[in-house]
Phi, psi and omega in degrees: 000119182199157173241125180242125181231119174222090187227159174225139178210128179282122176255193188302308187233013176198167175260124177281127177235106180247116179228108177199161174225145179209149173233017181215229181255112184246138174254137170257116183242142178172172181291161176301136178083011182274350177110010182296309181294324178297323177300316178298318181296326177290322177295319181286342181092005179287323175243152180252126176295163174284326178199164175127205191205135175226128180228137179232115178050043177086351178264129178279117179269329182207134176209104184296328182289335180249009179057041176259129177208087184295139180298148183306317184291347179256003184274343183058047179245129175265124186234123176269103179292152180293334177259009174074329173055041175282151177284116187293336182267009178242146175290169177305313181300315182289328176300324180281316183297326183296337181260355191283137178252345185297148179289314178270082187292325182296315180296316180295318179300312181299322179297315181291322178299322180284317183297327183254012173056046182232014181299321184285353179241015187297336181260006178268162178263157182308323180291350183257001182237164184285169178299319178296321178292321177300321180295320179295322177296317180298319178295320178296321180295321178300312182292332177296332182278355178051059183285162176277335177217142178246126179253121185240118181253102184049060192294336186245011188292334185267006187256150175288163190302319183293308180293324180302313182294316181295318182290324178301316179293322180296314180297315180299316180295321182292318179298317179291323180297316182275347176069029181268159174284147174223145174233118184246124170270126180207152171262355186265107180301318182293322178298316177297318182298319183286328192248350186235151180270332184217165183221143173237116179277130172251110186241121182054039175083000182239130180282143175262165180304143179295134179239144169299136193301322180291324179292321179299322179285324184279318186215074176294143185266340186233164178296323178298314179294322180296316179298313181297326181285354176100011179291123186269343183238107178231123184228148175303144183221153179229140175286137178267155184281325189279321182232123186293335182257014175250126186246141177255132177251097190298323183284340174262346182057047179225158173250139177231143176267135177251157177286341181243155175285140180281135175275171182295332185268014177297135180241331186206171175233138175250134180232107182293136189294335182263005179267353181285151179231154175259001178266145187296124174206208181278169178057063177284134177232115178277129188222168170242134179289120178267320186202145175240130182231127175278124178258179184301308184244009182196206180223149176245127178243124177261121187239142175250114174305145190310315184251022182286154173295151182302136177089356179260103185243153174255131176265132177237125175262127186212190181282157181294336182295343178291339179295332180277341184265341187236157174220158176302134181098348179291148171269138182208150176248136176240161184223150175217134182293146178305324181294340181264006175270110185272122178269124189239143177264000000 
C-alpha cells in the first residue's frame, strides 16, 4: 500500500515540483502559496499536472508519458475541500449517506454521527450549521466513502480548541483503524507532529526529501525544514579551514563548535531558542541584553552578541524568573552545546 507522487506544474510565478512517496501518514509543510494544496488537487484529479506520475496502491492515476489521467470519481481518493463542498440541498445525514459504501448503512451512519459529534444536527442543512460543524460533516462523508487515501487541507483550522482537539484524536484514530494512507497539509508544526509519521517540506515550490517526523524536529537538514520545525535562530554560516567541526557565523562574528563535521554545502546554522543555557559549558557567546519580553508561560530575551552586525539578535526562551534578574543593557554570557548546533544546507 503506497502513494507515489512525482509531478511538475507551472504556477503563477514558479514551477511546482512535488516528489515523494508514502505508505502511512504524511504531512506537507511549507509557507502559504508554496504549492501544498495544489499537490493535493493533482492527487485527487481536480487539477492536472503538466508532467509526471501518480500511483496509488499499484494503480496508475496519472502518467503524462502514457497519457493516463484517471477521472477524480474513479480514483477512490477522499479529499477535504477548504470550502467543504457539502450538497446544500441535502441534510447532514443525506450528505453522509450519499457517499457511503458500507452494506449496513444505518450502523455505519450512527457510528460516524457519534464519532464526529454531529448527531444533534443530522437533520439540518449545511446552510443552517456553523463552519466547524460543516467541516466535521465533510470529514464524516469522506470516511463513509472508504477511500484508499485521505487528503486533508488544513483540516482543523476552523474549529475551536476544545472540539479541535477531540476531532483531531478521532480523525487520527479513524485513519489508523481503517489503515488508509493520509496526506495532511498544515501550517501547524505541532499538529503534524501529533498526527503524522513523516513530513515533506515544500520550500519555494520544490519538495525536499521525506523525513521521519521525529528526525525533522531533532535534526532538520535544510533552512526550510529548520524554520518549519520552529527554530527561531537561523544564521548564515561558513565552514572553517582548520577545524571541520568549527563553524563561523559572519553576521554574529562568532565561532561555534558542532558535534558533526561541516560538509562543503553548509549554508546556515540553526540554534533553537530553548536550547541555550546560562550555565558554563561549551560555545560561550558574550552578549548585551537588547529586550526582555514576558510570554504566556515564560520569558523571551533578545540578545546582541558583542561584535555582531546591527540588527542580528539571538532569541533565548527561558523561565520568567530571568525577568527579575536582567535589564536591557546588561552584559550576559550564554552557552549552547555542540550537539544542539544544527548544520543546515
